[in-house]
Every structure is written in C-alpha cells, then in structure tokens.
N, C-alpha and C positions, 0 to 999 in steps of 0.2 A: 504494500500500500504506500502511495506517495506520502512524503512528510513535508509539512510547511513549518516555517519558523515564525513564532510570535515573540517579539523582543521589545524591551523597553529599558531605558536608563533614566534614573532620576536622582535628585539630591536635595538636601535641605541644609541650611547653615546652622541649624540647631540654635543653641544659646551662646554660641561663640561670637566674638567680634568680627571674625573673618572666616570665609570659606576657604579652607586649605586642602580639602579633598578635590579630586578630579575624577570624572567618570565619562566613558565614551564607548559607543558601539560603532565601529568603523567598517565600512564595506570595502572589499578589495576593488580597486579601480578598473580591473580588467577581467577578473574571474568571477562569474556568477556562482553564488553559493559559498563564497569564501568571505569570512568576516572575522574581526577581532574585537573582543570586549575587554575593557581595561578599567580597573579601579586603582587609584593611587591616593594614599592618605599622607599628606605632607606634614612635616614637623620642622620647627627651627625658627622660632621668633617671628616677629611681625613681617609678613610677606615672604619670609624665607621658605616656609613650608609650602606655600602656594606655588612658588617658583619651582620647587623641587618636584611637586606633583605634576605641574604643567610640563616639565621636562620629560617625565615618564610618558605622558600622552603623546607629546611631539615625537619622541624617539620611536615609540611603537607605531605611530602613523607612518613615519618615513620608512621603517622596515617593512611594514605591510605593503606599501606601494611598490617596493622592490622585490617582494617575495614571489618566487616562482614555484607553485605547488608541484609541478612536474619534476623539478630538479633539486629542490631543497628539502631538508628535514625540518618538520615543524618545530621540534624541540630546539633546534639550533637557532631558528629565527627568534623564538621567544627568549632564549638565553642571550643572544646578541642584543636584543632590544633592551634587556635589563642591564647588561654589562655596559652598554653605551650610555644609558641613562645614568648609571652609577658614576661613570667617568665624568660626564658633563656636570652633574650635580656637585661632585667633589671639586671640580675645577672652579665652579661658581663661588666657592668660599673665598677665593682670593679677589674676586671682583666686587662682591657685595658685603664682605666682612660679616656674613651671617653664618649660621651653623645648620644648613639645610639638610634634611633627610626626607626619605619617603618610603613607604611600603609600596608593593606592587603585586597585583594579581591579574593575570592575563589569560584569556581563553581564545584559542584559535579554532574557529569553526570551518570545517570543510565538508563536502557532500557525504563522505563516509566515515569521517573521523573528527573527534574533538580532542584537542591537546591543551593542557594548561600548565602554568608555572606560577610560583608565588615566592615572595620574599617579604618577611615581616608578619604582621597579624591581620592584614586584610584577607578575607576568606573566600573560598569557592566551595559551594555545596553542589553535589550531584544527587538529585532525587529521581526516583522512578515511581511515578504516581505519588503516593504519600509516604513512601519508604526512602530513608536515607541510604544511598549506595556508598557514598564516599564524601569526605570533606577534607580540606587541607588542614594540616597541623600547624598551629601558630609557631613562629620562631620567637617565642617569648619565654621569660623567666618562669611564669606560672605553668606553661605547658611542660617545661623541663621538670618542674617539681612534680607535676602529674605523672609524667612518664617514668620518673624514678620512684614513684609510690610515696612521696613525702607529704602529699596533701590529697584530699578527696575532691571530687567535682564540686561539692557544696562549698568547700573552703576556697576553691579556685574562683568561684563567682564573686566573692567579697574580699579576695586577697588584696592587701594594700599595694602590692607591686604588680598587679595584673596588667598594667600598661607598659611594663619595662620590656623592651625588645632586645633580643640577642643578636639580631642582624637587621640591616636596612640598606637601602640604596643611598649613597652619598657619604657613608661613614668612613673612618680612617681604615678600618679592616675590610678585606675583601668580603663581599656579601655572600650569603648562602642562598641557594635556590633549590626548590623541590619541583618535580615534574610528575605528571600523570597523563594518561590517555585513555579514551574510550573508543574502541574500534567497531562496536555494534551499537548503532543509534536506533532508538525505537520511539514511536509515538508515545507520549506520556513522560518521556525524559524531560527534566528541567534542570537548569544550571543557574545558580544564584551567586553573583560576585558582590561583596559588600565590605564596607569598612566597619571597624569596631563600634562606630557610633550607631550601627544598626544591629549587628549580631549579638551585642551584649544584652539585648532585651528579649531574646527569643530562644527557646529550646528547639531541638531539631524537629520534633513532632509538630509543634505549632507552625514553624516556618514551612515545613513540607505541605501541611494542610492548606495554609493560606495561598501558597503558590499553585497547588493542584486545583483548588476550587475557583480560581479567578484567572482572568486574562493577565498577560504580563503587565500591562499598564495598571489594571486594577490592583494587582498584587503589590506593585511598587507604591501606589497611593496608600493602600491599607497598612502596609508595613511601616512606611515612614510616619503615618499618623499615629500608629500604636507606639512606635519608638519615642515619638515626641511626648505622648501622654505619659509614658512610663519614666521618662527622664526627669519629670517633675521640675522643669525649669532650669535644669543643669545639664542639658544634653550637648553632646559633641556634634561636630559635623556628621551628616548622614549621607552616604552614597550607596547606590545599589544598581545593579544591572541584572535583569532576568531574561533568560533565553529558554523558551519552551518549544519542544518539538511536538507537533500536532499532526495526527493521522488525517489524511485527506481522502475521502472516499473516491474511488475511481468512477468517472462518469462515462457511460457508453455514448459513442457518437450518435447524433440524431440522424435518422434517415432523411434522404433528400426529399424536398417538397414534392408531393404527388405520388410518392412511393406507396404501393399497397402490398403488404406482406402476402406471400403466396402460401395457401394452405395445401398440405400434401394431398394429392389426388385430384387437384383442380388445376385448371389452366387459366392463365391471365388472358 
C-alpha cells in the first residue's frame, strides 16, 4: 500500500526572553521523497545560543542540497552536517566572544529508509501506532546515572543536574554522536524530534497516544499547549517536528467515459 507523509514543525518561546531553539523540515531540492528534519537547542548567553542553533540548521540545509542519495551514505551526510556545525560554532567564539553551544537531532527521510543522528539531549522518538519502538538516549549526566543504576527514573525526573550535558556541538571537546536507522517503513510509523522544553513534560505512552490520535499539525499544537500549561510559567523554549507515515488506499483507475462492462455470455 502506498505511504504518504504528514509532517509539521512548530515552536514556542516559552517563558524565556529569547528563542534559542531552531527547528526545520527541509525538502531535498532535486529528489522527490527525500527530506531532512532538524531540531537544535542553542545555549550560550544572550544571542549566542540562537546563533549556534541557527548554524546547525544552515549547515544541515547546505549538506542536504549537496546530498546524492545514489552515491552517499546517509549516516555520513548526517555526521558531516554535525561535525561542520560543531567547527563553525566553535570558530564563532573568537568572533562574538560568547560561549555558544547547541544540541542537534536530525532525521533523514528517504523513500525506503529513515536514518537519524543526535548529539546532546534533544530527542527523537520512533512510534509504531501507540507503541514506542525506539528513542534516542540523552548525552546527559542524568542518563549516565540511569545507565549505571545510580538513580531511578523517578529520581531522574527531578534531579537537580538533569540539564547538564556530557557533549554538545561547539564545545572544547570533540562531540559524541549516536546513529540509528529504520529500513522497513510502515503506515502508522511516527517520528517525533523535540527539545527538552517539550519532552520533559510527557511520558512515552502519552506522547505516543497524542501523536497517533491526531494529524501532525494537531499533535504539535496539542503538545506545545500541554507543555506550556505544565511548565507553570517557567517553561523553556519548545521545539518539535512530527513526521507521520500514513497508508494511502490504492484507487482503481476509472473506466473511460461511455464504457459499458461486458457480462460473460453476452455480446456488446
């Protein structure tokens, strides 16, 4: 059965003085069915974080425009995008005397494959219907504590250092990247990319249900509204991109005008 794409990107400034997140869904300029979704959460003082996140989007867009699906490995394109963004953000320190950093999560959509990569704590969720298939693991101090069994999930939700990152783009150290791929795409699959200003307010079950029960645009609107309500006037920037794969029933071609079906045993 053919599959259609229902996609939407949205964001809200939250209760911050500045929007330092960036989000985009970019279509390949020459290849139908190839697109790139990106969420970047910038950090680094007034305007510094916004510039860092903007650099992530700009670098990803440039690499997508030069990406040749027939000749290049998707993972390499994503890694190159993040490494180049890291280099440019790091270089900007000497220009604007700020300390810019950014997270990054990128999803490359192709007709038969979806590949993603991330650095930091902006997340990607893969749902199939209302079930979680996979999500990225944050490069954060709290995730490290969870992985080593030193805290529980309940403790992680309120840990005072839950926003401390172990890696990001633009830092002094080389950034860490993780990659994954889905080779079998089915109607009912959904992918959510979001900054911590959104995922902090939802568990996996609620997030999956709201995405499954609504269009991509409606899901973005509902999720942002709920995140804002739950933030209680102290919310971070919120950014989200939702990509849903939807089965499209095949339609039989209409017979030409004036055509009369022949019944067996009769003559026209």
